[in-house]
C-alpha positions as CSV (number, residue, x, y, z in Angstrom):
1,X,14.0,4.1,-154.4
2,X,15.0,3.3,-158.0
3,X,13.8,-0.2,-159.2
4,X,16.3,-1.8,-161.6
5,X,15.6,-4.8,-163.8
6,X,16.6,-6.2,-167.1
7,X,14.3,-9.2,-167.0
8,X,10.9,-7.8,-167.9
9,X,9.2,-9.1,-171.0
10,X,9.2,-7.1,-174.2
11,X,7.6,-7.4,-177.6
12,X,9.0,-6.3,-181.0
13,X,5.9,-5.2,-182.8
14,X,5.2,-3.9,-186.3
15,X,3.1,-0.8,-186.1
16,X,1.2,0.0,-189.3
17,X,1.4,3.6,-190.4
18,X,1.0,5.8,-193.5
19,X,4.7,5.3,-194.1
20,X,4.5,1.5,-194.2
21,X,5.9,-0.4,-191.3
22,X,7.2,1.1,-188.1
23,X,9.1,-1.3,-185.8
24,X,9.2,-0.6,-182.1
25,X,9.9,-2.5,-178.9
26,X,7.8,-2.1,-175.8
27,X,8.2,-3.3,-172.3
28,X,5.2,-4.3,-170.1
29,X,4.2,-1.7,-167.5
30,X,1.0,-2.0,-165.5
31,X,-0.9,1.3,-165.0
32,X,2.0,3.6,-166.0
33,X,2.6,7.1,-164.7
34,X,3.7,8.3,-168.1
35,X,5.0,7.1,-171.5
36,X,8.7,7.3,-172.7
37,X,9.6,7.1,-176.4
38,X,13.2,5.9,-176.8
39,X,15.2,6.9,-179.8
40,X,18.5,5.0,-180.4
41,X,21.7,6.4,-181.9
42,X,23.8,5.6,-185.0
43,X,24.6,1.9,-185.2
44,X,22.3,0.9,-182.4
45,X,18.7,-0.4,-182.3
46,X,15.9,-0.7,-179.9
47,X,17.5,-3.8,-178.3
48,X,20.3,-1.6,-177.0
49,X,17.8,-0.5,-174.4
50,X,17.8,-3.9,-172.7
51,X,18.5,-2.4,-169.3
52,X,17.0,1.1,-169.6
53,X,13.7,-0.1,-171.0
54,X,12.9,-2.6,-168.2
55,X,14.2,-0.1,-165.6
56,X,11.8,2.5,-166.8
57,X,8.9,0.0,-166.8
58,X,9.8,-1.2,-163.3
59,X,9.6,2.4,-162.1
60,X,6.2,3.1,-163.6
61,X,7.1,4.5,-167.0
62,X,5.8,2.8,-170.2
63,X,8.7,2.5,-172.7
64,X,8.3,2.3,-176.5
65,X,11.7,2.1,-178.3
66,X,11.5,2.8,-182.0
67,X,13.6,0.8,-184.5
68,X,14.8,3.4,-186.9
69,X,14.8,2.4,-190.5
70,X,18.1,1.0,-191.6
71,X,18.9,-0.5,-188.2
72,X,18.2,-3.6,-186.1
73,X,15.3,-5.6,-187.4
74,X,13.6,-2.9,-189.4
75,X,12.6,-3.8,-193.0
76,X,14.9,-1.5,-194.9
77,X,18.4,-1.3,-196.5
78,X,20.8,-1.5,-193.6
79,X,22.6,1.7,-192.7
80,X,20.6,3.7,-195.2
81,X,17.9,6.4,-195.2
82,X,16.9,8.8,-198.0
83,X,15.9,11.5,-195.6
84,X,15.6,12.0,-191.8
85,X,12.1,13.3,-192.4
86,X,11.2,9.6,-192.5
87,X,12.3,9.2,-188.9
88,X,10.3,12.3,-187.8
89,X,7.2,10.9,-189.5
90,X,7.6,7.4,-188.0
91,X,8.1,8.9,-184.5
92,X,4.9,10.9,-185.0
93,X,3.0,7.7,-185.8
94,X,4.5,6.0,-182.7
95,X,3.7,8.9,-180.4
96,X,0.1,9.0,-181.7
97,X,-0.2,5.2,-181.1
98,X,1.3,5.6,-177.6
99,X,-1.2,8.4,-176.7
100,X,-4.1,6.3,-178.0
101,X,-3.0,3.3,-176.0
102,X,-2.2,5.3,-172.8
103,X,-4.9,8.0,-172.8
104,X,-4.3,11.0,-170.5
105,X,-0.7,10.0,-169.8
106,X,2.2,12.5,-170.4
107,X,4.6,11.5,-173.1
108,X,8.4,12.1,-172.8
109,X,10.9,11.5,-175.6
110,X,14.4,10.3,-174.9
111,X,17.1,10.4,-177.5
112,X,20.8,9.3,-177.3
113,X,23.5,10.6,-179.6
114,X,22.1,10.6,-183.2
115,X,18.7,9.8,-181.5
116,X,19.1,13.1,-179.6
117,X,19.5,14.9,-182.9
118,X,16.3,13.2,-184.1
119,X,14.5,14.0,-180.9
120,X,15.4,17.7,-181.2
121,X,14.1,17.7,-184.8
122,X,10.9,16.1,-183.7
123,X,10.4,18.6,-180.9
124,X,11.0,21.5,-183.3
125,X,8.2,20.2,-185.6
126,X,5.8,18.6,-183.1
127,X,6.2,20.2,-179.6
128,X,2.5,20.0,-179.0
129,X,2.6,16.2,-179.1
130,X,5.1,15.6,-176.2
131,X,5.6,16.9,-172.7
132,X,9.4,17.0,-172.3
133,X,12.6,15.6,-173.8
134,X,15.7,13.9,-172.3
135,X,18.9,13.9,-174.3
136,X,22.0,11.9,-173.7
137,X,25.1,13.1,-175.5
138,X,23.2,14.6,-178.4
139,X,25.2,14.5,-181.7
140,X,25.3,18.2,-182.5
141,X,29.0,17.9,-183.6
142,X,30.9,14.7,-184.1
143,X,34.4,13.8,-183.0
144,X,34.7,10.6,-185.0
145,X,38.1,9.9,-186.5
146,X,37.1,10.5,-190.1
147,X,39.8,12.5,-191.9
148,X,39.1,15.3,-194.3
149,X,39.8,13.1,-197.3
150,X,37.2,10.6,-196.3
151,X,34.7,13.3,-195.6
152,X,35.2,14.7,-199.1
153,X,34.8,11.1,-200.5
154,X,31.6,10.7,-198.5
155,X,30.2,14.0,-199.8
156,X,31.0,13.2,-203.5
157,X,29.6,9.7,-203.1
158,X,26.3,11.1,-201.7
159,X,25.9,12.8,-205.1
160,X,27.3,10.2,-207.5
161,X,27.1,6.9,-205.6
162,X,24.6,7.4,-202.7
163,X,24.5,3.7,-201.8
164,X,28.2,3.3,-201.3
165,X,29.1,2.2,-197.8
166,X,31.5,3.8,-195.4
167,X,32.6,2.6,-191.9
168,X,31.2,4.6,-189.0
169,X,34.6,4.5,-187.4
170,X,33.7,3.4,-183.8
171,X,33.4,0.4,-181.6
172,X,31.7,-0.1,-178.2
173,X,34.9,0.5,-176.2
174,X,34.7,4.1,-177.4
175,X,31.4,4.7,-175.7
176,X,31.4,2.5,-172.6
177,X,33.9,1.6,-170.0
178,X,32.0,-1.6,-169.1
179,X,34.0,-4.5,-170.9
180,X,31.1,-6.9,-170.6
181,X,28.7,-4.4,-172.1
182,X,31.2,-3.5,-174.9
183,X,31.6,-7.2,-175.8
184,X,27.9,-7.8,-175.9
185,X,27.3,-4.8,-178.2
186,X,30.3,-5.5,-180.5
187,X,29.1,-9.1,-180.9
188,X,25.5,-8.3,-181.6
189,X,24.7,-9.1,-185.2
190,X,21.9,-6.5,-185.3
191,X,24.3,-3.6,-184.6
192,X,25.3,-1.6,-187.7
193,X,28.8,-0.2,-188.3
194,X,28.6,0.7,-192.0
195,X,26.3,3.3,-193.4
196,X,25.7,4.8,-196.9
197,X,27.0,8.1,-198.2
198,X,23.4,9.2,-198.5
199,X,22.9,8.4,-194.8
200,X,25.9,10.6,-193.9
201,X,24.6,13.5,-196.1
202,X,21.2,13.2,-194.5
203,X,22.7,13.5,-191.0
204,X,24.4,16.7,-192.2
205,X,21.2,18.2,-193.4
206,X,19.3,17.6,-190.2
207,X,22.3,18.7,-188.2
208,X,22.3,22.1,-189.9
209,X,18.5,22.4,-189.5
210,X,18.5,21.6,-185.8
211,X,21.4,23.9,-185.1
212,X,19.6,26.8,-186.9
213,X,16.3,26.2,-184.9
214,X,17.4,25.9,-181.3
215,X,15.3,28.9,-180.3
216,X,12.1,27.1,-181.3
217,X,12.4,24.6,-178.5
218,X,10.2,25.6,-175.6
219,X,9.6,22.2,-174.0
220,X,11.0,21.1,-170.6
221,X,14.4,19.5,-171.4
222,X,17.0,17.5,-169.5
223,X,20.5,17.2,-171.2
224,X,23.0,14.7,-169.9
225,X,26.6,14.9,-171.0
226,X,29.7,12.7,-170.6
227,X,32.9,14.3,-169.4
228,X,35.0,11.8,-171.4
229,X,33.1,11.7,-174.6
230,X,35.3,10.9,-177.7
231,X,32.4,10.5,-180.2
232,X,30.6,13.9,-180.0
233,X,31.5,17.3,-178.8
234,X,29.9,17.6,-175.4
235,X,31.0,21.3,-175.4
236,X,29.0,21.9,-178.6
237,X,25.9,20.2,-177.0
238,X,26.3,22.5,-173.9
239,X,26.5,25.6,-176.2
240,X,23.3,24.4,-177.9
241,X,21.6,23.9,-174.6
242,X,22.4,27.5,-173.7
243,X,20.6,28.7,-176.9
244,X,17.4,26.9,-176.1
245,X,14.8,29.4,-174.7
246,X,12.8,26.9,-172.6
247,X,12.2,28.2,-169.1
248,X,12.4,24.7,-167.8
249,X,15.8,23.3,-168.7
250,X,18.5,21.4,-166.9
251,X,22.0,20.1,-167.8
252,X,24.0,17.5,-165.9
253,X,27.6,16.5,-166.5
254,X,29.0,13.0,-165.6
255,X,32.7,13.9,-165.6
256,X,34.2,10.4,-165.6
257,X,31.7,8.7,-167.9
258,X,31.9,7.8,-171.6
259,X,29.5,8.8,-174.5
260,X,26.7,6.2,-174.1
261,X,25.8,7.0,-170.5
262,X,22.9,4.5,-170.4
263,X,25.3,1.5,-171.1
264,X,28.4,2.8,-169.3
265,X,29.6,1.9,-165.9
266,X,27.7,3.8,-163.2
267,X,24.6,4.0,-165.5
268,X,22.3,3.4,-162.5
269,X,23.1,7.1,-161.4
270,X,21.9,8.2,-164.9
271,X,18.8,6.1,-164.7
272,X,18.0,7.6,-161.3
273,X,18.5,11.2,-162.6
274,X,16.3,10.6,-165.6
275,X,13.5,9.0,-163.6
276,X,13.7,11.7,-160.9
277,X,13.4,14.4,-163.6
278,X,10.3,12.8,-165.1
279,X,8.7,12.3,-161.7
280,X,9.0,16.1,-161.1
281,X,7.3,16.8,-164.5
282,X,4.2,14.5,-164.1
């Protein structure tokens, strides 16, 4: 039976690494079955996992949620990154730390939306470090209401004015049907809704790379897609899934749900599916 809780204690800890400081949030889990590295999406931060993290811990999976640079409480320019290689490097440091702290335990990586894109990039470079990946609505092609004129301005600014900010063009009601959850997220001062032109161009680079290297992914993979996603193309994510040569892959659709499955109504079903999949891969 799935144990659900949002009341477990957590810590926001600074992890020292060769890159400087890596922020991550962890939830207490006594004698875990396995480790789960959580990677948030654009605009979010590790605190967005305030239900998923404790639920994983309650069911015996030790969660570590990275705070990507430029978001949440990380010590960096808000909404900015020079290159997504920094995220891959920081995740490598966190995975190494999690393995040292939980010797002999399997390590799964979970990424949602942009975090799914980052998780795919990590798995392409460091498949030997993790034992499986779970993706929710991976951002392999966006559907954000950014017109062609603004996309051209973003591109030009990335060259001539890389620190110029642009709105990310979304709010919480676009990715969750839960009004209480949407209000909480929209009112959270640690959420980010403006990012730099350089950030947008960095996403484009990693998007091209990940799309070109789908055939390198051999890990067990679970992909969860929302049937009413208005932020990314779920169809593009499904097409990508079909290109992955892994012999152990599974795709699930939630036809009535919105983009951010883990904070949408009926999210308990998603939690159950995630935990059931990991249980089968212990």
